[in-house]
Steps between C-alpha positions, in 0.01 A plus 500: 500500500360599160580165342356315800176693468477412132570134576218492755261650246603247238450208741156630591404521135615143450216386726241694304290310248378811324629548146326740266547484124387656175522406135758674279333701225636679194314814389523607135409814307367436148622793293258461209191403698556760777426233760650308792531121516647274768652152530481290815849349489402218735194377310586645154153655490486805270244776556492722193391862475375528859537878500554784251798734500547849365612576146831337400604333828879488522602361840353301790635509856378333821554646844339301781136431405473767232572490126622814324471535122671785316295605196696701244213605271249612762784640717386350828569232761227244568495326838338158556432291811639148455252353747199612297653537152338842471623850429494704820664829401685692230752782487485747212838611365335705226627613164439176310773426246657838579618340825487127420562347848729200457603336828448525877695419816449577869692671779452543875329161528233587243421844641616654173512381140717630219376474141714561192329703226662416168393787276505765777863419598389514862454303820170525690493450878165386642378486860339156517287593801331801340547364144620844395808642330767630734760608249625462144842585365722452196686168524643448148398462137248220436500338847391135510595241765540595866652324801487635856730372774322598820790424735723741308227761448592504132326436173630418151325594176589386145484788251468377141567841339257408223458774237159463337616681189697368318442191719846435641673508838727740682736424785343241732529571872405371843397771745561441872266700723445552874158375616511716812573833331387417145826634361725358229820356645676382186451438129684199358555462128424152368432345159224560249138477611518383865150380591498257791701410808506246782696421817704181528560296816831675564337843508616624159269667248478359147392751235378376162589718202287367215685678221340670201345181353744530212877545510544542877436179690405418858745564785468449875650755739564424868483771767612472863223685689696545822758737356356526148848391403568291193769260377682440171325423173450128439401376154346152473335351192227680310531653155843448336695816434295726727693647792318702766649844559658582832230725641552724803266670743537870568686408820746280317391151604526240226230246435559126501320350202479189289353444159209260450393602149156517344236741630420381856221656705366425846744339745427272795766344723408171670583395860792292368645814336418409141391799295223465240425744220194525279642524149194504275508255212224645284553326167576140600538365855492706819840568656637519854860584592665381823818586687674432831473808718779380728763443230351737238519231233242444228327160482253581221554815294403619156698220334346215706176620663244288677227461240130472575304357207213664322593855398431593860666839545641489855443846649573434868653247738434454873713272719308306764641412842558137397737635230272410212401784269170611349496670159225718357460412133319793344417354158417149621261624772660269754742477791768232518685366799858400418813388684848647460574269207191617314292187549129586486336372817151641447303723263199709604262687269409819682353762266570735212859628502646407842756770570626484860444286809587485868438273799319528830669431833401447863615725784693296755590234242868580545642206305244523220353149523140628519437398861570657839683281746809423706733525200403865445575593861837322489608667176393844619676449834822405322473805278445731798802344678720589201538144377603478132151426366307677224130574506302423182351785300302696583645572845175673600363154587749491790347800678186341656450780754530760222716748686710542185798327659611136503625419850439293815159660537387315188629168638304551821190615312498200266569250780219652707259460209595139444440431870137602430506784748605794285373700202556381145775649280403845379496636146691816421623783720259735325197296603 
């Protein structure tokens, strides 16, 4: 009966002529200018410096129609409306460099946000309705990147263990915490200076340990978030003669890792499961490393990186849903679009010191083709009927009724909208 109902809805949508679309846009923070720029990826139109940020912007995140910018120097979160390109609110973390907020992620369908504070060794929890602090607690030494898995009610934080004097690193860790009780569940030892992490298409977490920028080189660690259980050590490529230690968590689970060499930074895994790493390149050409997240094999490491000309200094990478990748080139003041082989497809000049970027998305655009139509209803129906299909990131786009669940109710809601008789897809459970 369920499948018949879905089929009827799909057939009804097939007779609807209404298809709504939007242009894909990349939003960039310019770290030296303290501004925001944007690129219309359909028309290639660049709008530079359309808004100002706080002091030393470090990360940009989009959730529905709002842009969130984490400012490390001014210790606050600025919030912008994408429809008007204006700042609409801010959240004060306080403490300036004594707290140094680094990164943000959301739980409970955007009701709460967690912010890592690098120099305070703490995690701040913010109520996004009241824009006020709910809690703060010790999470680890020098916390940086954060990833929250809402379905599991768990979060993961990279702790760099940076020691300001004499300027070296202690034991790097990843802290697993409970987003419902705000308690630490596990601390996993990893390599030196873990900074960033991302989720692959198989549901595993990839943690980037940058190394100490000297003798210890970059290593990737893979964590299974279901059981937080790890596999054997795997060494592939990287710096000759360097062998990663077999590191154990306090509960005895070993971490699967492979060596990629160099000093990689921000990671982004594309829809086709290719991992990209920003690897700097400050003296000659900019560098990007790549690897296969499915086979854990290195395509381009420290010995054969993808090179971007012009002393560019690649500080971040962001995979788009068409599996191309956008790099922020800090020294060259531009953003490049490349394919997996490193071919430069487009270059955009965006402002002074582009540091991080992200992309907009449209609620109800389940398949990520920037229009709402029959294909979205079909894909969502298959997903809800347990067919072996994967939804593009971010999955929030597949919750058009915003009840914080992806189920048949979303199929019905989206079909009803496309039949011109129902309300449009909503934005965010909080709103």
